[in-house]
Structure formats: structure tokens, C-alpha cells
N, C-alpha and C positions, 0 to 999 in steps of 0.2 A: 384404541382402535386406530388403525392407519387410515389416512385419507387418500384415495386414489388420485386426487388432484394436486397433492403436495409433491412437487418435483424435488425441492431441497428444503430441509428443515433443520431441526436440532440434532439429528442423528449423526451428522458429520461436521467437520470443521470448515463448512463452506462460508464464503464471505457474506452471503445474504440468503434470505429465504425466497423461494419462488413457488407461486401458487397458480395453477391453471384455472382460468376463468371460462375458457371455451377452447375449441380445438386449435384456434389460431391466435390466442392471446393469453398471456400470463402476466401477473404482477410480480415485481421484485421488491422486497422490503428489507430495510436495514436501519440501524441506528448506531450512533457513535458520539461520545462526548468525553471531554477531558479537561484538566486544569490548564492554565496558560503555560505555554512553552516559549513565548516571546513577550517582550515588555509592552509593545504597542497594542492597544485594545483592538483597533481596526484590523491590524494584521492578524491578530489572534482569531478574529471572526472569519477572516479569509481562509486561514490554514484549517481551522476546524471544519469549515464547510467543504473545502476541497477534499479533506480526508473522509468525510461522511459520504460524499458522492462517489468516491472511488470504489466502494463495494459494489455499487450498481454497475459501474463501468467494467469491473472485473468479471462480472457475469455475462457481459455482452449486452446489457440492457441500456435503455434510455431513461434517465431520471425525469420524473414528471412533476411531482409535488414534494414539498418538504415541510416539516414542523420543527420549530425551535425547541431545544431543551436547555433551560437556564437554571443554574443554582447561583444565587447572588447574595453577598453579605450587605444588605441594605443599611445596616447600622454603622458600618465601618468604611464603606466605599462610595464614592460619588456616583450618582446615577448616570452622569455623563460617560463614565467608563462603559456601562452596560449599553448605552446608546451607540457608542462607537463600535462595540463588538457586534451588535445586531446589524449595524450599517455595513460593516465589513462582510458579514455573512450574506446579507441581502444583495450586495453588489456582486458577490461571487455566484450566487444563485442566478442572478440576471445574466451573467456571462454564460452560464451553463444552460440557459433557457428553461429554468425550473421555477415553478410558482410556489411562493411561500403561502401556506393556507392557515397558519396558526402556530400554536405551540403551548408550552406550559412552563411556569417558573415557580420556584420555591425559594424561601429564604434559607441560606446556608452560610456557615462561617467560612467556607472555602468556595471561591469562584470556579464554576464549571460551565462549559458551553459546548453544544453540539447540535445535531439534528437527527430526526428520523426522516428517512427518504423512501419514497415509493416510485418505482419505475415500471416500464412496460417492456415486454420481450415476447418473441414467438416461442412457444413451448419447445419446438424442435431446434431452437438455436441457442439454448442455454449452454453457457460454457462453464463446466465444472472446474474445481481447482485441482482435480486429479483426472487421469485418463490419457496422459501422455504415453507415447509408445517408444520403444527402443529405436534409436535413429533420429528421433526428433531433436531439433536444435532448441535451446533455451535462450530467450531474449529477455534482457532487463532494460527498462525504459528510463530510469532515473538513477543518478549517482547515489551511493551509500554514504552514510556519515552524519545524518541529521541528529541522531541521538547524542553522538559524541560532541558535536558542535554546540548543541543546545545545552549540554552539561557544562561546557566551557563558558557559555553565556551566563549561566547561573553563578559560575565561579568568578566571573568578571575577567576572564583571560582570553575571550574570543575577540579577534579584531573585526572591524567594521566590514571589510571585504568578505570575510568568511560568513558573517551573519547575513549580509546581503545576498550572497549566492545561495545559501540554504533557504532563506525566505522565498526567493524566486522559485526554487524547486518545490517547496512545500505548498505554495499557493497555486502552482500550475495544475490545471485539471488534467486528468487522465482520459479525457473525452476523445481526443484525436487518436491516441494510441489504441483505445478500445474500438473505435470505428474502423481503423485500418486493419486490426487483427481479424475483423470479421470478413475482410476481403480475401482471406486465405483459409485453408482448412485447419483452423486452430483446434488443437486437441485438449488444451488445458490452459487455465489462467488463474492467477491470484494476484492481489496487490500486496506489496511488501510493506508491512506496518510493524506492529509491536513485537512480533516474534522474530524479527530480523530476517535477512536474506535466507540463511540456512534453515531457520524454523519454518518459513513458508515453503521453501524448497522441499523439506521433509514432508509437509502436507501434500505437496504435489505428487508424491510417490505413494501415498496411502491408498490401499486397495488395488495396487498394481504390482506387477512383477519386475518393474523397471528400477534401475539405479540411476545415479547422475554423476557425470564428471563435470567439475567446475574448473575453468581455466582462470586462475586467480589473476594472471597478468592482464586479462581482458576486462575485469570487473571495474566499472567506473566508480569513482569516489571523489569527494571534495578534497582538493589538495591539502587544505588546512587540517583535515581530520587526521591525517597521518601524524603530523607533529603533535597534535593534541592527544592522540591515543598513546604515543610514545611518552608523553608527559604524565600519563595515568589518568586523564580526564575521561573516565569510563562510567557510563550510567549504570545504576544498579540493575536495570532490566537486561543489560548485556550479560552480566554474570548469570542471571537466572536463565536466560536463553541458552547460554553455553551449558549450564548444568543439566538442563532438560533434554537437549538434543545432541550433546557431544558423543553419546554412545552410538549414534548413527553416522558420524562423520569421521573420515580419515584425512589428515593433512599430510601431504608430502613434506619431507624435511626442509625443502627449499622455500616453503611458503612463510613469509615473514610474520612475526607475531602481530604487528599492527594490522595486517590484512586479515588475519584470523579474527581479531577483535571486530573489525569492520563488518565481517560477514555475519557476526552475531549481534551487531548493533541494532537496537530497536529503532525503527523508522517511524516518523510521523508524516502522513501523506506521501508515502513513497511511491515508487513506480510500479508498473505491472511486470509480472514474471510470466512469460508466455511460452508455451510449448507448441511448436509448429513443425510440419515435415521439413526435412533437410533441404529439399529442392526449392522450398518457398521462403526460407528464412532470410537469405540475403536480399531478396527482392522486397520483402516486408521491411527490413531495416532501412533499405534505401528510400522507400516511400516515406517512412517515418522521418528520416532526415530532411527530406524535401518538404514535408508538411508540418514542421514545427515540433518534432520530437528529437532534438539533436543528439541526445545522449544514448539513444537506443543502440544496443550492441548485443551480438551473440556471445554469451558468457559460458556456454557449456552445451552438453548434449545428454539425452537419456540413453542408457545402455542396458543390455540384458544382464550383464554381470559387472559388479556385484549387485545382487538384488536388494532393493530397499535400503541402499546405503549411498552416501555421497562421498566421493573422493575429490579432494581439492588439490589441484596440482599447481 
């Protein structure tokens, strides 16, 4: 039986569930956890927390409370590692103005950490991950390439500068980008995470008659990711993303192979992908640059033809 107060649930690939409490108030709920992608426990806690909060920001909501999710190998790992992970997460929650209210832990042979997050939003201001219109400009707020660089980290071939840049991006909150997008007539938004840029861009077209043109030369990416991709340092998730969505994507002949890889690269705590009216896009990007979202850029537009396909030029 459907619930009339459920605004978004499991029926679509939305970033979070939204449930109406009253005419002027709804809650936004999400959870996310994963295995370590960086060596430093404190940094891992920061990345996992920023990643979990991002789903709330993508909906246009304000995260309010959070609960830790922990799987920890108590027999083989020092408890100081867990302490540092939780401290990293707590510090990032404090930065976001979110209150930690509890959590749950289990013993597991493989370390995992994340959070369940609850936020608030006005029911009339929920931003869905689809709903963009032909003519809208598409904005990306963070560079691509975290999956490729993190794969290189595991392989021991990533330099310190690359790791530092990727960590800075992954630990950066999407809060300011979310707040600023709400100052314009935003039509759709999603955060770019495990399905990669093109996977989440495909979700943005679900249920619409729009297609998308992506200008590959404008897509921001970490400089080191190009060399690493050309070396073959590609995560398994990239290949799965390509296999799942390549039937909806057409690449012009001039798009280099490394950039095609980057567009399918699974991101951790990636940026927001936002569809806004053409006349408001440049102003929004300018404000983002002024207020601490330096990599935000218009990377494409929604079009009436071809329908439900992406053309990368």
C-alpha cells in the first residue's frame, strides 16, 4: 500500500528517502558505509562522513542528526584505529553542524564505516535527481578521478601530491554547493558517487524526454588521473559502470580514451551534478567560485534530441 506522505522512496534511484511530516516539513533519510579507501584512519572517517552527508545535500536538505555504522575486526586490529576513524567522522559532523546521536557496531573480519543521516526539508523544495528540462545547463561541482587515484594508492604508484588533492576533494562537504543551488530554479540534482559521472547523468534523464550533451573538454578532473588511467590503473567498478550504461552513451571520435574512462570512474564523496535553467547557470557557477566551490563548471546541457541518450563531444 502506498503512503501519501512518502515523497521519494525505493521506487526510483533517488539519493535519499523523503517523508512528509506536515505540510511544511519533511525528513530526508539516507545511509552509506564502505571499506577504507585511504590509509589514514582519521581521514577515512572524514571521507565516509562527507560521503554520507552528500545524499542529504543532493536533495536540497539540511542534515540534522547522524548515527555511526561500524564493522570492526576487534581480534586483528588495534582499537586506536577505530577511535581515530570515529574522531574523523565526529569532527566532520561538527563542521557540518550535525549531531551524532548514536550508532551500532558489529565484529567483522573486514573494516567498514559509514553513517545513517537524517535531515530536514520543506516538502515543496525537494530536489529530485531527474526533472531537468531541455535547455537546462548541467553543472558539476568537483573534479573526477577519485576512483582511479585511489586504485593507484592501493597499487603503490600514486604520488603524494595526487593523494593530497583527492583527499581534499573527498573530505570537502557539498553543503555550500547545495545551499547555493537552492538560490536558483534548480530542476534536478544528484551527487556523483559509485556509478560515475555518466551513470548518475543517466539517472538524471530517467522519466524524462530529455537527452544530454556533455562537453568533454570542460569536465574537471585531477591531472594525475589522466596518466594513471593511461597506465591502466582502472578500478573494477569503472568497467562495471561502463558495461551497465554504455548503451545509453555515444562518444564522438575525438574524445580521448582516458577521458571516457574518467566519465565512468566510480567516485567517492564526489560533487553535485545540477540541472538549472540556462539563464541562471553562469551566475550560479560564479557564486560558487566566490563562496568556496572553486571547481564548479558548466559541463553540458539537456536537449530534446536525442531522447534519453548522452552524447559526449
